[in-house]
C-alpha positions in Angstrom: -169.1 219.0 85.6 -167.5 216.4 83.2 -170.8 214.7 82.7 -172.5 218.0 81.7 -169.8 218.6 79.1 -170.3 215.1 77.7 -174.0 215.6 77.5 -173.5 218.9 75.7 -171.1 217.3 73.2 -173.6 214.4 72.6 -176.3 216.9 71.9 -174.2 218.7 69.3 -173.3 215.5 67.7 -176.9 214.3 67.7 -178.0 217.5 66.0 -175.2 217.1 63.3 -176.2 213.4 62.8 -179.9 214.4 62.3 -178.9 217.0 59.8 -176.7 214.5 57.9 -179.6 212.0 57.8 -181.9 214.7 56.4 -179.3 215.4 53.7 -178.9 211.8 52.7 -182.7 211.2 52.7 -183.3 214.1 50.4 -180.3 213.5 48.1 -180.8 212.9 44.5 -178.3 210.0 44.2 -178.5 206.4 42.9 -180.0 204.0 45.4 -176.7 202.2 45.9 -175.0 205.5 46.9 -177.9 206.3 49.3 -177.6 202.9 50.9 -173.8 203.3 51.4 -174.3 206.8 52.9 -177.0 205.5 55.2 -174.9 202.6 56.3 -172.0 204.9 57.2 -174.4 207.2 59.1 -175.6 204.3 61.1 -172.0 203.3 61.8 -171.2 206.8 63.1 -174.3 206.7 65.3 -173.2 203.4 66.8 -169.7 204.8 67.4 -171.2 207.8 69.2 -172.5 205.5 71.9 -168.9 204.7 72.9 -166.6 207.4 71.6 -167.9 210.9 70.8 -164.5 212.2 69.5 -164.2 209.4 67.0 -167.8 209.7 65.9 -167.3 213.5 65.4 -164.2 212.8 63.2 -166.1 210.2 61.2 -169.0 212.6 60.8 -166.7 215.3 59.6 -165.4 213.1 56.9 -168.9 212.0 55.8 -170.1 215.6 55.8 -167.2 216.6 53.6 -168.1 213.8 51.2 -171.8 215.0 51.1 -170.5 218.4 50.3 -168.3 217.0 47.5 -171.3 215.1 46.1 -173.2 218.4 46.0 -175.8 217.2 48.4 -177.3 220.4 49.9 -177.5 221.2 53.6 -181.1 221.3 54.5 
């Protein structure tokens, strides 16, 4: 049962990461900003392999920053 819960959480996180990647890819921001956001997304993806909770927290922070930058949710 625990394994099923972990898989479900990973699926939710994967969908959120995919959405964040789409937002960054379509953002009208300077190249340096896009590179930094992409680097942070890759870091969250790497963390997700070992710690779903920490990856979720990091993604929450990054998503809030995307909102603050006015990058629309696609």
